[in-house]
DOFI-313649 format. One record per atom (N, C-alpha, C): residue in one letter; x, y, z. Coordinates in steps of 0.05 Angstrom, whole numbers, plus 5000, padded with zeros to 4 digits. Example, Ala and Ser with C-alpha at 12.3 -4.5 7.8 and 13.67 -1.06 7.14 Angstrom:
A526448865156A524649105156A526449345156S525749555142S527349795143S525850015157
***
This chain:
M852629655264M853629675293M856229615290R858029755298R860629775303R861729725328L864229585338L864829555360L868129565361L868529745375L871729825375L873229845398L875329755408L876729745432L878529945427A878430105457A879930335465A883330255457R885030455453R887530385448R888830235477A890730085475A892130015495A893430245516A894630435499A895730655510A893830835527D891930795522D889630935540D889130815564L889530515572L889130405596L889730555618R888230655633R888430735661R886030645677T886330785700T884030615722T881430805712M881231055704M879031205702M877730995677G874931005684G873230875656G873030615658T874330505681T873930255685T871630145704M870229915699M867729865715M868229655733G869329615754G869729395761G872429175755G874229375743G876629215729G876429165704F874329175688F873129195661F873329395648L873529395625L873329665607L870429735606A869829975617A866230075610A866030075581T863429985576T862629975546T861230245537V861830345524V859730625512V859430575490L856530665484L855030565458L854230905450I855531025429I854831195417I852331185395C850531305398C848231305380C847731605366E849331595339E849131845325E849831785295D847131905284D846831885253D849631955238E851132195240E853032365229E855432215235P856832015216P859431915220P861632155231A862332395223A863232565232A863332595260L860332675267L860432685301L860532455317R860232275304R861531975324R863731935323E865132035298E868032015301E869132165321L868232465331L868432675344L868632535375I866032425374I865132385405I867132095403R867731925389R869331705399R872231815404V873832025393V876132105396V876432285423S873932385432S873432535448S874032415481L872932115475L872731955498L875831865507Q877131995531Q879331975535Q880331755554G878831535559G879031375586G878931125566P879130905582P879530635571P876930455567Y875630595549Y873030455539Y873030295518E870630115521E870129915492E867930075477I867930125456I866730385437I864730185420A862430225420A860230135402A858930385391E858430355365E856330495351E853930375345A852330605336A849530555323A849130815310D848130765286D847131035267D844531115267D842230955280D840131085276D838730935298G836331005306G834730985328G833830685334V833130565314V832530225316V835130065325E837430175304E839530035319E840830045345A839930335358A841230365377A839530155400I837030125400I835229975415I836429705413E836129645390E838129345388E840629275400A842029505396A845329465411A845029495434V843529635446V842629655477V842429395490R840029245476R838929015487R841228785480R843328795457R844828585452R847128675473L848128905478L850928955490L850528975520R848929125531R848129185552R850329395558P850529615546P852829755554P852829935580D855030005589D855430175618D853730415612L853730515588L853430815584L852030835553V850430975543V849631045518V849431345520I850731405489I850731715488I848931725463L847531865462L844031875448L843932135433D843732175411D842832375397D840232455395V838532675394V836132665391V835132665365M836332725346M835632725315M836832545305M835432265299M836432035287M834131935268P834731785248P833331665228P831431455243R829231385231R827431135241R825631145272R827831235289R826731295320R828631495326S826931695337S828431925347S830031845375G831931945387G833231925413G831331965436I829232135435I827232155455I825431865453E824931815434E823531535437E825131285443V827731315433V829731055446V829631135476L830531335485L830331435513L827931295529A825331385521A822631285533A823331015531E823530895509E823730565511E825130465529L827630575529L829630445555L828830495574R827430695587R827130735612R824330665620N822430465601N820230365605N821230005602D823629945596D824029705594D825329645626E824629485638E825429495664E828629275670A829029195644A832729055639A834129275635L833229475623L834129705616L834729985627S832830005638S831430225652S833930395671S835930235677S838030375699S840230395681T840430375651T842330405640T842930775635P845830855645P846031135643P845631255614V844431485607V844131565582V844431865579I846631955560I847232225559I846032315532V844632495532V843332585507V843932805494L844832835469L845633005452L843833185436T843233445438T841733585422T841833865417A841033925389A841534175379A839234415379Q837034245396Q834534355396Q834234405426P834034675435P833834745461P831634665479E829334635457E826334585469E826734255477T828634065465T828833825476T829833715496R832333905507R833133925533R831133825556D828633915563D827933895579D825833665581E825033635551E823733315549E825233075553A827933125544A830232925548A830232895587L830433095597L831033035631L828432915639E826533005627E823532895640E822532635633K824532495607K824332205604K826432065622G828232195622G830532015647G833232035640A833732265622A836732265613A838832325640D840932235640D842032305664D843432545656R844132645639R845332855627R844732935599V844433225599V844133305568V846033515557I847533495535I849633605526I848133755499S848733995496S847334195477S850334135458K848834145430K850434125402K850034515395P852234565384P854934405382P856434425409F858234205411F859134145439F862634125440V863134235462V865534245465V866633885468P868933795455P869133475461P869633455488D871433635506D872433595533D869133525550D867433635544D864333615557D863733375554I863933175524I863232935531I865032745548S867632795542S869232625564S868632635587T868332905599T867532955631T865132845632A863432905616A860832785629A860632485623V861832375609V862232085610V863531945636E865132125644E866532035668E865832055692E863232305691E861832385719E859432245719V858132065700V856531935696V857131675705L859431565695L860031295703L861231285734A862731465743A863031515775A860931485783A858731665777A856231615803A855031445800R855131205777R853930895782R855630775794R858230785799R859530595811R858730535842
***
């Protein structure tokens, strides 16, 4: 798991949670997609990354992020399994989750399991930043 801080030049009021940087956990097994998601986030976020489902659950428990971006197709545990575990854990059940999927049939399943938003792959980078801003704003 990697923890990256947002660039100081990006500090604006958008993306802050009560004056603190919002922590976004990116759970994606493809390094190029993790990078694309990271650079598409245009707010002042503290970014952490996980590259498989087991690491994702461990990172959520350890970091208590403000939002999780979760790919469906990951090694060791699928994004759907991770989402179900988060929703069944009383301490983590309210953590906002945006699910990314290349499989149209998993869209409904992700929403049924409690995803706050589902974004289809391939995606436009602006879709990610807009979804993150909207989901975080709804939680304030």
